[in-house]
N, C-alpha and C positions, 0 to 999 in steps of 0.2 A: 433521628439520623437522616431522615429525608427532607429535602427542601420543600417549602410550600410554594406551589405554582398556581396562581390565581387564574390565569388564562392559558390553557394548554397550547394554544396556537401562537401566543406571543407572551411568554411568561415574564419577560423583562420589558414589555412595551415594544414599540416600533422604532424607537430613537436609535437602536444599535445596528439597524440595517436588516436586510432580508435573511441573513444567515442565522438568525435566531427566531425565525417565525415559521409558521406553517410546518412543512415536513422537516425543516431544519431545527425546529424547536426541541429543546431537551425534554426528557421524561423525568418525573420526580421520584419514581419508585424502583426498587430492586425486587424482582418477583421470581417465583418458581412456578411454572405452569406445566400441568400433566393432564391427560385425558382430554386433550383438545379435540374438537370435531375435526373430522378428516373427510374430505371428498376424494374418492379413490381409494388407494391402498398403499400404505408405506411398505416398501419392499423388505422382505425378511433378510435378504443378503446385504442390506445397507447397515453398517455398524461403525460407529465413530462419532466424531464431534465436528460440526461446522461452527467456527468462531468468526465473528466480525467486530472489528474495533471502529471507533468513531468518537467525535467530541460530544460531550454531554455536560455542559457547565451546570454547576449547582447554584451559583450565585451570579448576580448581576455583574457583568464585566466592568473593569476599569478601562475608561478610554474607548477608542475605536475597537470594535470586534472584528476578527478575521476568522475564517472557518478553521484555520489551524489551531485556534485557541479553544479552550474548553477541556475539562477533565475527561480523560479517557474512560469509556465504558465499553465493556465486552458484551455482546449479545451472542448467545450460544444455543444450538440445537443438538442435543445429544440423542443419537439413535441407537436403540438396542432391540434386535429381534422383532422388528415391526412396530415398535413404540417409539415416541419421541418425547423429550422433556425440554422445555425452553427455560433458560435462565438469563438474566442480565445483571451485571454488577460493575460498579466503578472500580477502576484500578486504584488501589490505595497507594498512591505515590506520596512522597514527602510533602509536595505541595498540596495534595488533597487533604492531608492531615493539618497542615498549617491553616488552610481555609476552614476546615471543620472546627478547629479551636477558636478561630476569630469569628465565625458565624458570618463571614462575608469574603468576597474575593479580595485577596491581598497582593495579587500578582498583575502584572501588565502583559498585554498581548503583543503579537509580532509586529503590529503596525505602529506600536508606540515606543518600542525599545528594541535592543539587540541582546542576544544571549550573553550573560556575564555582567550586565550592568548593575552596579550596586544601588544606584539611585532608583531604578525601576526594575526590580527583580522579575524575571520571567519564569513561568512555571514549566518544569519538565513534565508535561501532561501525559506522556505515553499513550497518545490517542490515535496513532497513525497506522501501524502495522501489528500483525500478530502472526507467529510462526511457531511450529513445533520444534523443540530441540531438548534432548536429554530427559525425555519423559514429561516435561513441562511445556506450558505455552509461554513464549517469550514475547513481550510487547515492547515496542519502540516508538520514538517520536521523530517528526519531520525534521527538526533542527539538530539531530544527533545528541540525544541525551543519554542517560544511563539506563539500560534495559531493566525491566521487571519480570519476575517469573511468577506464573499463575498456575493453579491447578486447573487443567483443561476442562474437568467435569464440574467441579464445584464453583469455579471461577474465583476462589479465594486467593488473594495476593500472598504469595509465599515469602517473597522478599525482593528487595532492590539487589541488583547483581553487578556491583562495581568491578568485581574480579573478572568480568567478561572483557573489560576494556583496559587500555593501558595509555602511558604517556607517549607522545604529546596529545593534547586534546582531551583524552579521557572520556570519550563519547562513542556512541554507536549510531550509524546511519539508520534511517527508517527501514531499509530494506536489506538486512543481511540475507545471505543465501545458505541453505543447509544441503549438503550432499547426503542424501539418505542412504547411500551405500556405505560410506565411511562414518557418518555422524558428525563430520566436521562442519563448523559454522564459519563462514567467511564474512567480513564486514569491513567498512571503511568509516572514517571519521573525517570531518572537515571543519576548518576554523580560520579566522581571519589572520592569524599570525603565521610566519614562516615555520615549517614548510607547507602549510596549508592543508595537508591531508596525511592520514596515516592509514595503514591496512593491517588487519590481524586475522588470526585463525584461532577459534576456540574448539577444543576437541569434544567428543561425545560425552565426556565426564564433566564438562563445564570448566575446563582449565584453559586459560590463555596460553597457547603453546608457541605462537608466533606473532610478532608485532614489529612493524618497521615504518619509519617516516617515508612519505612520498612527496617529493618536491614538486610543486606546481609553479607556473610563472607568476601567480598572484592569487589573490582572494577569489574563490569560486563557490558556486552553490550547486553542487551535483545532488541528485536525488536517489539514484539507483546504481546497481552494478550487475555483473553477470559472473557466472562461473562455468567452467567445463570440467571434465574429469581431472585435468592436470593443471589448469590455469584459472586465473581470476582476471576479470576485465573491469578496469576502473575508468571513470569519466572525468574529463577535463573539458567543460563546455563553456561557451562564451557568455555566461550569465554570472554576475557577481554584484556585490554591494555597490551602490552609488556612493562614491567617495565622501562627498560632502555630508550626505545623510549619515553615513557610518560615523564620521567625526562628531556629529551632533547627537550620536546615540540612538539613531532611528534606523528602522529596517526599510530600505528601498532598493529595488534591483534595477540593474541595467543589462541590456542585451547588446553585445558588441559584434556586429556583422563582419568586422574586419578580421575577427579571429576564427580559426577553424575549430570545428568540434574534434576532439582528440580522444581516442580510446587507448588506454594503456593495458597491455597484456603482460602478466608476470606469472611465473610458476607459483602454485599454491603456497609453497614455503620459500619463495624466492626472496633475496635481499632487495634493497631499494635500487641497486644498480642493475638488476636483472630485468626491470620493466622496459618494454618496447612500445613506443607511441606511434599510433597510426592516425593520419589526418583524413577528415571527411568534411562535407559541406557544413556550414554553420547551422546550428539547431539547438534545441533543448530537448532533453528526454526526461520524461517522468518515470516511465516503467519499461523494464526489460520483460520480454516474454520468457525466452529461454536461450541458452548458448550451448554449443557443442563443438567438437573437433571433427573435421573432414580432412584427413591426410595432413598436409602442412598448414591448412587453413583453420582459423578460429572463426566460427559463425556465430553472429548475434542477431536475433530477431527481436525487434522492439517496436514500441508505439512512438513514432517520431512526431514531436510537436512542430507543426508546420508554421514557420515564421510568417507574420503578416507582410504583405507586399503593398507597395504604392501603385499608382496607375502605370508607372513605367516598368513594373516588375521587380523593382529593387526592394530589399528587405527594409521594412519600416521598423526601426529599432525601438522607437518609443512605444509604438503600439504593440509590438511583440512583448516587450517587457511588461507592459500593462496587462496584456492577456495572461501571461504567466502568473503575475501577482494575484490576479483576480480569478484564477483557475478557469479561464475561458479556454477550454481545450478544443483544438482543432488538430487531431492526430491521425496518422495514417500508419498502417502496418509496413514496416521497413526491414530490409535484411542488409547486414553489413558483413563483409568478408575481409579478413586480415590474414595474409600469407606470411607465416613466421620464417619461411625459408627465403623468399624472394623480396619480401617487403611490400608486395603489391596489394592494393586495396580495390574494393568495389562496393557500391551501395546501390540498392534498387528498391522502388516502391512495390510492394506486393499487392496492395489493394488501394488504388486511387480513389475509390468511390465512397467508402465507408469511414466515418468518424468513429473509431473504436478505441477503447482504452480499458484500464483495470483488468488485465488478463489473469485468468487461472488456467491450470492445465494439470496433467497427472504428475504430481510433485515427486513421485518415485523416479522420474526421469530428469530431474534437475541436474544440469550439466552434461546431459547426454541427448542424442537426437530424439526429438519428439515431433510428432505430426500434427496433433490436434491442440487447439487452444480455444478458450471460451471467454468472450469479451462482453462488455456493455456497449450498446449503441448510445452514443453520447449526444445529449441536447446541450450544446454549449451556452445557450442563453441564460440557463438558470441552474447549471450543474446538475441536471436531471438525467438519470440513465433510463432510457425509454424502453429497452428491450435487451435481450441477450442474443448472442451470435456465436455459432461454432465455426471455426475457420481452420482450413488446411494451411499450415504455416510453411509448407513446401511450396505451394502454388499461389497462396493468397486467396483462394476461392472460398466462398461461403458454402458450407455444407448444409447448414440449416440456421433458421432464425426464428425467434418468437417474441411476441409481446401480447399481453392481454388487451392492452389499450395504449397505442402509441402516443396518444395526447395526454394521458392522465396517470400512467404507471411510473413508479419510481423503483428500479431494481437496485439491489446491492451487488457487490462484486461476486461473480459466480465462481464456485470452485468444484473441481471434479472429485468425486468420492468413489474410489474403485469398489466394485462388487466383491463379495467374499470369493476368493479363488478366481481372479479375473482371467479371462482368455484372450484379451486384446487390450491395447492402450486405452481405448475408449469404452471398455466394457465396465460400466458402472453408471453413476448418476451425477447430475449437476444440481447443486443445492443453492438456493437464493431466497432472500427476503424480498417481498414485493408489497408496496403500498399503493393503493388507488386513491388519489385525491379527489375523485368525483364521487365514487361509491362509499368512500371513507372505510375501506375494508383493508385489513392487513393479513397477508398470508405468508407462510413459508411454503415454497414450491419445490418439488422434487421432479426432475426430468430424467428420463432414460437418455443417457449421454449419446447413445447411438441413433436416437430417434427424436431429437429435440423438436423438430417440426410437428410432431404429433401433439405437443402440448404436455403439460405436467401429468405425471402418473399419480401424483397425490398433491392435494392442496390442503395444508393445515391451516384452519381458521383460527385466527388469534384475536383476543378481545380488545387489544389496543394497539396503537401505532408504534413502530420502531423507527426512530429518526434516521434520516440519511446519514451515511458515514463513509468510512474510508475502506480499509483493506480487510480481507478475510483469509482463511485457510481451512483446510481439512486435515484432521488428525486421525489416523487409523488406530485401532485398539493397541497394536504393537508399539505405537509411539507414545502411549499414555502410561505413566508410571502406576497410577492408581485405578486402572480400568477394572 
């Protein structure tokens, strides 16, 4: 069942680029590990599962490889009463089974083709995000594929879930949002044909209960969205397919500085005509932190991708598009305000100093005011996350930061895990995988969320490397059907 990898640091050689070598190189095995050595002590009141998704190709890629390519693999740490079990497992997508039957990669990556091409089929790899919903872990893909449901504990793929999505498009964005109070899951889809976007709501039982088309001025490539208690916030950003490349069946993006960034606010169950658009300075956003309502205002805190500028201070469109395509992130914490009564808007940089991204927070507060978030310090030169940082999202001030080795550590996306019977928003733990490329040591680290600057309260020593990846989540026992 497992692929043979002759060189663990470059399983397919070096001709496919750096995103398949060293810490980006895939691992060949699915394992279950218990009784791992621990430095410190795993807290007794830490119970639940930390899940992290990412690309882990089994076979040599066809054509040029991009980091968004590669079969999705979930890495999980399951905590019960002071003990931890580690598992990793590929998501059994339809494309995974096609490759398995063929014994080779039969799909093309995002740099060689576009989604829906019959000549060069693209694999819906489900390698981007993972989020808890309806007792299962729901995994999604960057280019808005069909979600898959997994058992959060065993990581067994339960099924493909096409009933979660509807026409037009019939896909789900990489970053749906779950309101943990109601159990509703909100998502969008985007596509090259008119109306270019759709929006939907899936209830706690997994039924699609609302779905509407959202008309955009043209082809767009949004990545994330936000929700509040009553509204959803959709993104219309000045990033889209380069027209000639799209006609030729290739994926190439353009950043257009003449267009404003627009955020559309609509009631959770609103129709297409109920959306209100608010304009802001041109930018791209990969990831929203959280959103909420303050009186008549909708507030969105996000990591704003800073456009590249030329020597005159003007946006360099070509360089900005290249940075986005190559995941060269230069992001700053940003706050947007949209007044639903007056139509007024404001935006401000909350922290001009730190390049931070891939946020985690107390997900019980999704769509409601939250003060604390946990980020990675981003090294844009090689897509390496050198440390973690706790930030007050009201002020933008850093409350604490930590790195074992700023020059050699690779951190995964950190997520907050509430303690049993939490007494405050940040009463709990921050969970993260860490690889040190100098010492060649892999750890799972657990921090006291209220005292991150003190370093990990527990370091779980792991026998082998966990590749760099994308997004993570924390699922509490009450969110897991088979706990």
